[in-house]
PDB file of the backbone (N, CA, C, O) and the ligand in Angstrom, with CONECT records:
HET     ZN  A 101       1
ATOM      1  N   MET A   1       0.845  -1.192   0.000  1.00  0.00           N
ATOM      2  CA  MET A   1       0.000   0.000   0.000  1.00  0.00           C
ATOM      3  C   MET A   1       0.880   1.242   0.000  1.00  0.00           C
ATOM      4  O   MET A   1       1.769   1.364   0.842  1.00  0.00           O
ATOM      5  N   PRO A   2       0.649   2.160  -0.925  1.00  0.00           N
ATOM      6  CA  PRO A   2       1.486   3.367  -0.960  1.00  0.00           C
ATOM      7  C   PRO A   2       1.374   4.167   0.334  1.00  0.00           C
ATOM      8  O   PRO A   2       0.302   4.308   0.921  1.00  0.00           O
ATOM      9  N   LYS A   3       2.512   4.676   0.744  1.00  0.00           N
ATOM     10  CA  LYS A   3       2.529   5.520   1.939  1.00  0.00           C
ATOM     11  C   LYS A   3       3.675   6.500   1.843  1.00  0.00           C
ATOM     12  O   LYS A   3       4.618   6.309   1.075  1.00  0.00           O
ATOM     13  N   LEU A   4       3.579   7.549   2.633  1.00  0.00           N
ATOM     14  CA  LEU A   4       4.591   8.593   2.648  1.00  0.00           C
ATOM     15  C   LEU A   4       4.876   8.942   4.102  1.00  0.00           C
ATOM     16  O   LEU A   4       3.959   9.055   4.915  1.00  0.00           O
ATOM     17  N   LEU A   5       6.139   9.108   4.417  1.00  0.00           N
ATOM     18  CA  LEU A   5       6.520   9.493   5.772  1.00  0.00           C
ATOM     19  C   LEU A   5       6.562  11.012   5.850  1.00  0.00           C
ATOM     20  O   LEU A   5       7.370  11.656   5.182  1.00  0.00           O
ATOM     21  N   CYS A   6       5.699  11.570   6.659  1.00  0.00           N
ATOM     22  CA  CYS A   6       5.639  13.029   6.813  1.00  0.00           C
ATOM     23  C   CYS A   6       6.815  13.509   7.658  1.00  0.00           C
ATOM     24  O   CYS A   6       7.398  12.746   8.428  1.00  0.00           O
ATOM     25  N   LYS A   7       7.153  14.792   7.498  1.00  0.00           N
ATOM     26  CA  LYS A   7       8.234  15.388   8.281  1.00  0.00           C
ATOM     27  C   LYS A   7       7.929  15.389   9.774  1.00  0.00           C
ATOM     28  O   LYS A   7       8.840  15.514  10.593  1.00  0.00           O
ATOM     29  N   CYS A   8       6.637  15.249  10.138  1.00  0.00           N
ATOM     30  CA  CYS A   8       6.247  15.203  11.562  1.00  0.00           C
ATOM     31  C   CYS A   8       6.333  13.778  12.097  1.00  0.00           C
ATOM     32  O   CYS A   8       6.032  13.539  13.267  1.00  0.00           O
ATOM     33  N   SER A   9       6.737  12.837  11.259  1.00  0.00           N
ATOM     34  CA  SER A   9       6.908  11.412  11.563  1.00  0.00           C
ATOM     35  C   SER A   9       5.629  10.589  11.428  1.00  0.00           C
ATOM     36  O   SER A   9       5.650   9.384  11.681  1.00  0.00           O
ATOM     37  N   ALA A  10       4.525  11.206  11.037  1.00  0.00           N
ATOM     38  CA  ALA A  10       3.299  10.437  10.774  1.00  0.00           C
ATOM     39  C   ALA A  10       3.452   9.728   9.434  1.00  0.00           C
ATOM     40  O   ALA A  10       4.107  10.235   8.523  1.00  0.00           O
ATOM     41  N   VAL A  11       2.850   8.568   9.326  1.00  0.00           N
ATOM     42  CA  VAL A  11       2.834   7.832   8.066  1.00  0.00           C
ATOM     43  C   VAL A  11       1.495   8.110   7.389  1.00  0.00           C
ATOM     44  O   VAL A  11       0.432   7.873   7.964  1.00  0.00           O
ATOM     45  N   ILE A  12       1.562   8.614   6.167  1.00  0.00           N
ATOM     46  CA  ILE A  12       0.346   8.944   5.421  1.00  0.00           C
ATOM     47  C   ILE A  12       0.105   7.827   4.408  1.00  0.00           C
ATOM     48  O   ILE A  12       0.874   7.660   3.462  1.00  0.00           O
ATOM     49  N   HIS A  13      -0.954   7.076   4.611  1.00  0.00           N
ATOM     50  CA  HIS A  13      -1.326   6.010   3.680  1.00  0.00           C
ATOM     51  C   HIS A  13      -2.250   6.577   2.619  1.00  0.00           C
ATOM     52  O   HIS A  13      -3.150   7.359   2.927  1.00  0.00           O
ATOM     53  N   TYR A  14      -2.033   6.189   1.375  1.00  0.00           N
ATOM     54  CA  TYR A  14      -2.919   6.712   0.326  1.00  0.00           C
ATOM     55  C   TYR A  14      -3.259   5.656  -0.731  1.00  0.00           C
ATOM     56  O   TYR A  14      -3.538   5.998  -1.880  1.00  0.00           O
ATOM     57  N   GLY A  15      -3.238   4.402  -0.355  1.00  0.00           N
ATOM     58  CA  GLY A  15      -3.549   3.344  -1.308  1.00  0.00           C
ATOM     59  C   GLY A  15      -5.024   2.970  -1.360  1.00  0.00           C
ATOM     60  O   GLY A  15      -5.477   2.313  -2.298  1.00  0.00           O
ATOM     61  N   GLU A  16      -5.768   3.398  -0.341  1.00  0.00           N
ATOM     62  CA  GLU A  16      -7.191   3.067  -0.324  1.00  0.00           C
ATOM     63  C   GLU A  16      -7.922   3.841  -1.417  1.00  0.00           C
ATOM     64  O   GLU A  16      -7.508   4.934  -1.802  1.00  0.00           O
ATOM     65  N   ILE A  17      -9.001   3.264  -1.905  1.00  0.00           N
ATOM     66  CA  ILE A  17      -9.841   3.948  -2.895  1.00  0.00           C
ATOM     67  C   ILE A  17     -11.263   3.970  -2.362  1.00  0.00           C
ATOM     68  O   ILE A  17     -11.879   2.909  -2.268  1.00  0.00           O
ATOM     69  N   PRO A  18     -11.811   5.114  -2.012  1.00  0.00           N
ATOM     70  CA  PRO A  18     -11.131   6.411  -1.977  1.00  0.00           C
ATOM     71  C   PRO A  18     -10.268   6.540  -0.722  1.00  0.00           C
ATOM     72  O   PRO A  18     -10.520   5.900   0.299  1.00  0.00           O
ATOM     73  N   SER A  19      -9.255   7.378  -0.830  1.00  0.00           N
ATOM     74  CA  SER A  19      -8.352   7.589   0.293  1.00  0.00           C
ATOM     75  C   SER A  19      -8.763   8.835   1.080  1.00  0.00           C
ATOM     76  O   SER A  19      -8.973   9.898   0.497  1.00  0.00           O
ATOM     77  N   PRO A  20      -8.876   8.704   2.396  1.00  0.00           N
ATOM     78  CA  PRO A  20      -9.222   9.883   3.203  1.00  0.00           C
ATOM     79  C   PRO A  20      -8.093  10.898   3.291  1.00  0.00           C
ATOM     80  O   PRO A  20      -8.319  12.035   3.704  1.00  0.00           O
ATOM     81  N   ASN A  21      -6.870  10.503   2.908  1.00  0.00           N
ATOM     82  CA  ASN A  21      -5.726  11.415   2.994  1.00  0.00           C
ATOM     83  C   ASN A  21      -5.364  12.054   1.660  1.00  0.00           C
ATOM     84  O   ASN A  21      -4.538  12.966   1.613  1.00  0.00           O
ATOM     85  N   GLU A  22      -5.971  11.586   0.584  1.00  0.00           N
ATOM     86  CA  GLU A  22      -5.647  12.112  -0.739  1.00  0.00           C
ATOM     87  C   GLU A  22      -6.744  13.062  -1.199  1.00  0.00           C
ATOM     88  O   GLU A  22      -7.936  12.783  -1.069  1.00  0.00           O
ATOM     89  N   TRP A  23      -6.309  14.174  -1.732  1.00  0.00           N
ATOM     90  CA  TRP A  23      -7.226  15.200  -2.238  1.00  0.00           C
ATOM     91  C   TRP A  23      -6.870  15.479  -3.688  1.00  0.00           C
ATOM     92  O   TRP A  23      -5.772  15.166  -4.146  1.00  0.00           O
ATOM     93  N   LEU A  24      -7.806  16.064  -4.390  1.00  0.00           N
ATOM     94  CA  LEU A  24      -7.577  16.423  -5.787  1.00  0.00           C
ATOM     95  C   LEU A  24      -7.814  17.916  -5.961  1.00  0.00           C
ATOM     96  O   LEU A  24      -8.703  18.494  -5.335  1.00  0.00           O
ATOM     97  N   LEU A  25      -7.018  18.526  -6.811  1.00  0.00           N
ATOM     98  CA  LEU A  25      -7.233  19.936  -7.139  1.00  0.00           C
ATOM     99  C   LEU A  25      -7.054  20.115  -8.624  1.00  0.00           C
ATOM    100  O   LEU A  25      -6.355  19.339  -9.276  1.00  0.00           O
ATOM    101  N   PHE A  26      -7.676  21.119  -9.148  1.00  0.00           N
ATOM    102  CA  PHE A  26      -7.484  21.455 -10.556  1.00  0.00           C
ATOM    103  C   PHE A  26      -7.628  22.951 -10.704  1.00  0.00           C
ATOM    104  O   PHE A  26      -8.306  23.609  -9.915  1.00  0.00           O
ATOM    105  N   SER A  27      -6.976  23.482 -11.733  1.00  0.00           N
ATOM    106  CA  SER A  27      -6.986  24.926 -11.951  1.00  0.00           C
ATOM    107  C   SER A  27      -8.358  25.384 -12.406  1.00  0.00           C
ATOM    108  O   SER A  27      -9.160  24.605 -12.921  1.00  0.00           O
ATOM    109  N   ASP A  28      -8.601  26.647 -12.206  1.00  0.00           N
ATOM    110  CA  ASP A  28      -9.853  27.240 -12.679  1.00  0.00           C
ATOM    111  C   ASP A  28      -9.927  27.136 -14.202  1.00  0.00           C
ATOM    112  O   ASP A  28     -11.006  26.953 -14.765  1.00  0.00           O
ATOM    113  N   SER A  29      -8.774  27.253 -14.865  1.00  0.00           N
ATOM    114  CA  SER A  29      -8.751  27.132 -16.324  1.00  0.00           C
ATOM    115  C   SER A  29      -9.166  25.735 -16.773  1.00  0.00           C
ATOM    116  O   SER A  29      -9.944  25.580 -17.715  1.00  0.00           O
ATOM    117  N   ASN A  30      -8.641  24.724 -16.091  1.00  0.00           N
ATOM    118  CA  ASN A  30      -9.036  23.350 -16.435  1.00  0.00           C
ATOM    119  C   ASN A  30     -10.512  23.119 -16.155  1.00  0.00           C
ATOM    120  O   ASN A  30     -11.209  22.465 -16.930  1.00  0.00           O
ATOM    121  N   PHE A  31     -10.977  23.662 -15.039  1.00  0.00           N
ATOM    122  CA  PHE A  31     -12.389  23.498 -14.701  1.00  0.00           C
ATOM    123  C   PHE A  31     -13.273  24.171 -15.749  1.00  0.00           C
ATOM    124  O   PHE A  31     -14.340  23.665 -16.098  1.00  0.00           O
ATOM    125  N   ASP A  32     -12.809  25.320 -16.243  1.00  0.00           N
ATOM    126  CA  ASP A  32     -13.604  26.082 -17.211  1.00  0.00           C
ATOM    127  C   ASP A  32     -13.737  25.353 -18.551  1.00  0.00           C
ATOM    128  O   ASP A  32     -14.611  25.685 -19.352  1.00  0.00           O
ATOM    129  N   ASN A  33     -12.886  24.375 -18.793  1.00  0.00           N
ATOM    130  CA  ASN A  33     -12.990  23.591 -20.032  1.00  0.00           C
ATOM    131  C   ASN A  33     -14.172  22.623 -20.002  1.00  0.00           C
ATOM    132  O   ASN A  33     -14.548  22.068 -21.034  1.00  0.00           O
ATOM    133  N   PHE A  34     -14.760  22.420 -18.813  1.00  0.00           N
ATOM    134  CA  PHE A  34     -15.902  21.516 -18.689  1.00  0.00           C
ATOM    135  C   PHE A  34     -17.196  22.313 -18.679  1.00  0.00           C
ATOM    136  O   PHE A  34     -17.241  23.457 -18.226  1.00  0.00           O
ATOM    137  N   SER A  35     -18.233  21.691 -19.183  1.00  0.00           N
ATOM    138  CA  SER A  35     -19.565  22.287 -19.051  1.00  0.00           C
ATOM    139  C   SER A  35     -20.586  21.157 -19.113  1.00  0.00           C
ATOM    140  O   SER A  35     -20.345  20.107 -19.708  1.00  0.00           O
ATOM    141  N   GLY A  36     -21.714  21.398 -18.494  1.00  0.00           N
ATOM    142  CA  GLY A  36     -22.776  20.401 -18.510  1.00  0.00           C
ATOM    143  C   GLY A  36     -22.382  19.135 -17.781  1.00  0.00           C
ATOM    144  O   GLY A  36     -21.608  19.172 -16.824  1.00  0.00           O
ATOM    145  N   MET A  37     -22.913  18.019 -18.235  1.00  0.00           N
ATOM    146  CA  MET A  37     -22.592  16.735 -17.621  1.00  0.00           C
ATOM    147  C   MET A  37     -21.157  16.361 -17.987  1.00  0.00           C
ATOM    148  O   MET A  37     -20.761  16.453 -19.149  1.00  0.00           O
ATOM    149  N   VAL A  38     -20.396  15.947 -17.007  1.00  0.00           N
ATOM    150  CA  VAL A  38     -19.004  15.578 -17.255  1.00  0.00           C
ATOM    151  C   VAL A  38     -18.735  14.180 -16.740  1.00  0.00           C
ATOM    152  O   VAL A  38     -19.422  13.675 -15.852  1.00  0.00           O
ATOM    153  N   ASP A  39     -17.724  13.573 -17.318  1.00  0.00           N
ATOM    154  CA  ASP A  39     -17.279  12.248 -16.904  1.00  0.00           C
ATOM    155  C   ASP A  39     -16.276  12.435 -15.757  1.00  0.00           C
ATOM    156  O   ASP A  39     -15.285  13.149 -15.912  1.00  0.00           O
ATOM    157  N   ALA A  40     -16.525  11.812 -14.636  1.00  0.00           N
ATOM    158  CA  ALA A  40     -15.645  11.945 -13.479  1.00  0.00           C
ATOM    159  C   ALA A  40     -14.206  11.567 -13.823  1.00  0.00           C
ATOM    160  O   ALA A  40     -13.271  12.151 -13.275  1.00  0.00           O
ATOM    161  N   GLU A  41     -14.015  10.608 -14.711  1.00  0.00           N
ATOM    162  CA  GLU A  41     -12.654  10.200 -15.095  1.00  0.00           C
ATOM    163  C   GLU A  41     -11.934  11.319 -15.845  1.00  0.00           C
ATOM    164  O   GLU A  41     -10.718  11.465 -15.720  1.00  0.00           O
ATOM    165  N   GLU A  42     -12.674  12.109 -16.621  1.00  0.00           N
ATOM    166  CA  GLU A  42     -12.065  13.237 -17.336  1.00  0.00           C
ATOM    167  C   GLU A  42     -11.632  14.316 -16.352  1.00  0.00           C
ATOM    168  O   GLU A  42     -10.585  14.938 -16.531  1.00  0.00           O
ATOM    169  N   VAL A  43     -12.429  14.538 -15.319  1.00  0.00           N
ATOM    170  CA  VAL A  43     -12.065  15.515 -14.298  1.00  0.00           C
ATOM    171  C   VAL A  43     -10.840  15.010 -13.543  1.00  0.00           C
ATOM    172  O   VAL A  43      -9.915  15.774 -13.267  1.00  0.00           O
ATOM    173  N   TYR A  44     -10.835  13.739 -13.215  1.00  0.00           N
ATOM    174  CA  TYR A  44      -9.698  13.148 -12.502  1.00  0.00           C
ATOM    175  C   TYR A  44      -8.410  13.294 -13.326  1.00  0.00           C
ATOM    176  O   TYR A  44      -7.335  13.542 -12.778  1.00  0.00           O
ATOM    177  N   ALA A  45      -8.539  13.138 -14.647  1.00  0.00           N
ATOM    178  CA  ALA A  45      -7.360  13.180 -15.518  1.00  0.00           C
ATOM    179  C   ALA A  45      -6.670  14.544 -15.515  1.00  0.00           C
ATOM    180  O   ALA A  45      -5.461  14.612 -15.740  1.00  0.00           O
ATOM    181  N   VAL A  46      -7.398  15.622 -15.269  1.00  0.00           N
ATOM    182  CA  VAL A  46      -6.780  16.956 -15.255  1.00  0.00           C
ATOM    183  C   VAL A  46      -6.502  17.425 -13.828  1.00  0.00           C
ATOM    184  O   VAL A  46      -6.088  18.564 -13.614  1.00  0.00           O
ATOM    185  N   SER A  47      -6.727  16.556 -12.870  1.00  0.00           N
ATOM    186  CA  SER A  47      -6.542  16.921 -11.468  1.00  0.00           C
ATOM    187  C   SER A  47      -5.117  16.657 -11.003  1.00  0.00           C
ATOM    188  O   SER A  47      -4.423  15.782 -11.521  1.00  0.00           O
ATOM    189  N   THR A  48      -4.706  17.430 -10.023  1.00  0.00           N
ATOM    190  CA  THR A  48      -3.426  17.231  -9.358  1.00  0.00           C
ATOM    191  C   THR A  48      -3.717  16.619  -7.995  1.00  0.00           C
ATOM    192  O   THR A  48      -4.573  17.099  -7.252  1.00  0.00           O
ATOM    193  N   SER A  49      -3.002  15.567  -7.683  1.00  0.00           N
ATOM    194  CA  SER A  49      -3.205  14.869  -6.414  1.00  0.00           C
ATOM    195  C   SER A  49      -2.343  15.491  -5.324  1.00  0.00           C
ATOM    196  O   SER A  49      -1.184  15.839  -5.554  1.00  0.00           O
ATOM    197  N   PHE A  50      -2.920  15.624  -4.142  1.00  0.00           N
ATOM    198  CA  PHE A  50      -2.087  15.981  -2.996  1.00  0.00           C
ATOM    199  C   PHE A  50      -2.540  15.206  -1.777  1.00  0.00           C
ATOM    200  O   PHE A  50      -3.695  14.796  -1.664  1.00  0.00           O
ATOM    201  N   LEU A  51      -1.596  15.016  -0.867  1.00  0.00           N
ATOM    202  CA  LEU A  51      -1.869  14.318   0.386  1.00  0.00           C
ATOM    203  C   LEU A  51      -1.862  15.335   1.505  1.00  0.00           C
ATOM    204  O   LEU A  51      -1.063  16.272   1.506  1.00  0.00           O
ATOM    205  N   LYS A  52      -2.766  15.144   2.465  1.00  0.00           N
ATOM    206  CA  LYS A  52      -2.809  16.002   3.646  1.00  0.00           C
ATOM    207  C   LYS A  52      -2.510  15.144   4.859  1.00  0.00           C
ATOM    208  O   LYS A  52      -3.205  14.166   5.132  1.00  0.00           O
ATOM    209  N   CYS A  53      -1.474  15.520   5.577  1.00  0.00           N
ATOM    210  CA  CYS A  53      -1.112  14.758   6.767  1.00  0.00           C
ATOM    211  C   CYS A  53      -2.216  14.894   7.814  1.00  0.00           C
ATOM    212  O   CYS A  53      -2.592  16.010   8.173  1.00  0.00           O
ATOM    213  N   PRO A  54      -2.732  13.780   8.302  1.00  0.00           N
ATOM    214  CA  PRO A  54      -3.798  13.853   9.296  1.00  0.00           C
ATOM    215  C   PRO A  54      -3.332  14.357  10.659  1.00  0.00           C
ATOM    216  O   PRO A  54      -4.151  14.700  11.512  1.00  0.00           O
ATOM    217  N   LYS A  55      -2.013  14.399  10.862  1.00  0.00           N
ATOM    218  CA  LYS A  55      -1.496  14.833  12.162  1.00  0.00           C
ATOM    219  C   LYS A  55      -1.123  16.321  12.169  1.00  0.00           C
ATOM    220  O   LYS A  55      -1.508  17.046  13.086  1.00  0.00           O
ATOM    221  N   CYS A  56      -0.374  16.786  11.151  1.00  0.00           N
ATOM    222  CA  CYS A  56       0.135  18.170  11.163  1.00  0.00           C
ATOM    223  C   CYS A  56      -0.450  19.037  10.052  1.00  0.00           C
ATOM    224  O   CYS A  56      -0.191  20.240  10.009  1.00  0.00           O
ATOM    225  N   SER A  57      -1.227  18.451   9.164  1.00  0.00           N
ATOM    226  CA  SER A  57      -1.888  19.167   8.058  1.00  0.00           C
ATOM    227  C   SER A  57      -0.931  19.660   6.970  1.00  0.00           C
ATOM    228  O   SER A  57      -1.319  20.481   6.139  1.00  0.00           O
ATOM    229  N   ARG A  58       0.321  19.171   6.962  1.00  0.00           N
ATOM    230  CA  ARG A  58       1.166  19.500   5.817  1.00  0.00           C
ATOM    231  C   ARG A  58       0.514  18.950   4.561  1.00  0.00           C
ATOM    232  O   ARG A  58      -0.171  17.927   4.586  1.00  0.00           O
ATOM    233  N   LEU A  59       0.746  19.660   3.455  1.00  0.00           N
ATOM    234  CA  LEU A  59       0.237  19.220   2.162  1.00  0.00           C
ATOM    235  C   LEU A  59       1.401  18.799   1.278  1.00  0.00           C
ATOM    236  O   LEU A  59       2.401  19.511   1.174  1.00  0.00           O
ATOM    237  N   TYR A  60       1.270  17.663   0.656  1.00  0.00           N
ATOM    238  CA  TYR A  60       2.267  17.137  -0.276  1.00  0.00           C
ATOM    239  C   TYR A  60       1.629  17.115  -1.656  1.00  0.00           C
ATOM    240  O   TYR A  60       0.828  16.235  -1.972  1.00  0.00           O
ATOM    241  N   VAL A  61       1.997  18.095  -2.471  1.00  0.00           N
ATOM    242  CA  VAL A  61       1.351  18.269  -3.779  1.00  0.00           C
ATOM    243  C   VAL A  61       2.200  17.625  -4.874  1.00  0.00           C
ATOM    244  O   VAL A  61       3.370  17.962  -5.051  1.00  0.00           O
ATOM    245  N   PHE A  62       1.594  16.702  -5.596  1.00  0.00           N
ATOM    246  CA  PHE A  62       2.287  15.975  -6.674  1.00  0.00           C
ATOM    247  C   PHE A  62       1.993  16.658  -8.006  1.00  0.00           C
ATOM    248  O   PHE A  62       1.217  16.163  -8.824  1.00  0.00           O
ATOM    249  N   TRP A  63       2.638  17.813  -8.202  1.00  0.00           N
ATOM    250  CA  TRP A  63       2.406  18.586  -9.431  1.00  0.00           C
ATOM    251  C   TRP A  63       2.699  17.773 -10.672  1.00  0.00           C
ATOM    252  O   TRP A  63       2.010  17.921 -11.681  1.00  0.00           O
ATOM    253  N   GLU A  64       3.719  16.906 -10.619  1.00  0.00           N
ATOM    254  CA  GLU A  64       4.152  16.136 -11.793  1.00  0.00           C
ATOM    255  C   GLU A  64       3.774  14.663 -11.670  1.00  0.00           C
ATOM    256  O   GLU A  64       4.378  13.822 -12.336  1.00  0.00           O
ATOM    257  N   GLY A  65       2.801  14.334 -10.846  1.00  0.00           N
ATOM    258  CA  GLY A  65       2.389  12.941 -10.669  1.00  0.00           C
ATOM    259  C   GLY A  65       3.126  12.283  -9.518  1.00  0.00           C
ATOM    260  O   GLY A  65       4.084  12.837  -8.979  1.00  0.00           O
ATOM    261  N   HIS A  66       2.669  11.094  -9.148  1.00  0.00           N
ATOM    262  CA  HIS A  66       3.222  10.400  -7.987  1.00  0.00           C
ATOM    263  C   HIS A  66       4.626   9.841  -8.224  1.00  0.00           C
ATOM    264  O   HIS A  66       5.279   9.395  -7.281  1.00  0.00           O
ATOM    265  N   GLN A  67       5.096   9.862  -9.479  1.00  0.00           N
ATOM    266  CA  GLN A  67       6.455   9.379  -9.754  1.00  0.00           C
ATOM    267  C   GLN A  67       7.495  10.445  -9.420  1.00  0.00           C
ATOM    268  O   GLN A  67       8.682  10.139  -9.312  1.00  0.00           O
ATOM    269  N   SER A  68       7.056  11.698  -9.255  1.00  0.00           N
ATOM    270  CA  SER A  68       7.971  12.788  -8.931  1.00  0.00           C
ATOM    271  C   SER A  68       7.833  13.182  -7.466  1.00  0.00           C
ATOM    272  O   SER A  68       6.847  12.851  -6.807  1.00  0.00           O
ATOM    273  N   GLU A  69       8.837  13.894  -6.972  1.00  0.00           N
ATOM    274  CA  GLU A  69       8.796  14.343  -5.589  1.00  0.00           C
ATOM    275  C   GLU A  69       7.708  15.407  -5.419  1.00  0.00           C
ATOM    276  O   GLU A  69       7.557  16.289  -6.265  1.00  0.00           O
ATOM    277  N   PRO A  70       6.957  15.320  -4.327  1.00  0.00           N
ATOM    278  CA  PRO A  70       5.913  16.329  -4.097  1.00  0.00           C
ATOM    279  C   PRO A  70       6.517  17.637  -3.569  1.00  0.00           C
ATOM    280  O   PRO A  70       7.607  17.644  -2.997  1.00  0.00           O
ATOM    281  N   GLN A  71       5.794  18.731  -3.770  1.00  0.00           N
ATOM    282  CA  GLN A  71       6.154  19.998  -3.145  1.00  0.00           C
ATOM    283  C   GLN A  71       5.406  20.049  -1.808  1.00  0.00           C
ATOM    284  O   GLN A  71       4.217  19.736  -1.743  1.00  0.00           O
ATOM    285  N   VAL A  72       6.099  20.439  -0.764  1.00  0.00           N
ATOM    286  CA  VAL A  72       5.519  20.382   0.581  1.00  0.00           C
ATOM    287  C   VAL A  72       5.105  21.773   1.056  1.00  0.00           C
ATOM    288  O   VAL A  72       5.862  22.736   0.930  1.00  0.00           O
ATOM    289  N   PHE A  73       3.908  21.861   1.598  1.00  0.00           N
ATOM    290  CA  PHE A  73       3.401  23.103   2.177  1.00  0.00           C
ATOM    291  C   PHE A  73       3.038  22.823   3.624  1.00  0.00           C
ATOM    292  O   PHE A  73       2.335  21.859   3.928  1.00  0.00           O
ATOM    293  N   ALA A  74       3.535  23.690   4.523  1.00  0.00           N
ATOM    294  CA  ALA A  74       3.249  23.522   5.946  1.00  0.00           C
ATOM    295  C   ALA A  74       2.417  24.694   6.450  1.00  0.00           C
ATOM    296  O   ALA A  74       2.657  25.836   6.058  1.00  0.00           O
ATOM    297  N   PRO A  75       1.442  24.423   7.314  1.00  0.00           N
ATOM    298  CA  PRO A  75       0.638  25.504   7.877  1.00  0.00           C
ATOM    299  C   PRO A  75       1.501  26.450   8.715  1.00  0.00           C
ATOM    300  O   PRO A  75       2.483  26.027   9.326  1.00  0.00           O
ATOM    301  N   GLU A  76       1.136  27.699   8.738  1.00  0.00           N
ATOM    302  CA  GLU A  76       1.862  28.658   9.576  1.00  0.00           C
ATOM    303  C   GLU A  76       1.305  28.646  10.971  1.00  0.00           C
ATOM    304  O   GLU A  76       1.782  29.386  11.832  1.00  0.00           O
TER     305      GLU A  76
HETATM  306 ZN    ZN A 101       2.583  15.453   9.335  1.00  0.00          ZN2+
END
């Protein structure tokens, strides 16, 4: 099962479908390309996946997919 070790030492699991730790985001521009009824798979295809640590709320954004290193955002 895929997992990531957070900087706070929590282990973030994201192999479940759906995963409570994985979120999806997409740009307003990508969203604007859709209208009317849409296929959820098409929306998923233009989405960027990120993980939210359930302990410290850091965000790990996979801008280039899960094969690349995520960019990390920490709450202030
Ligand atoms: Zn954490």
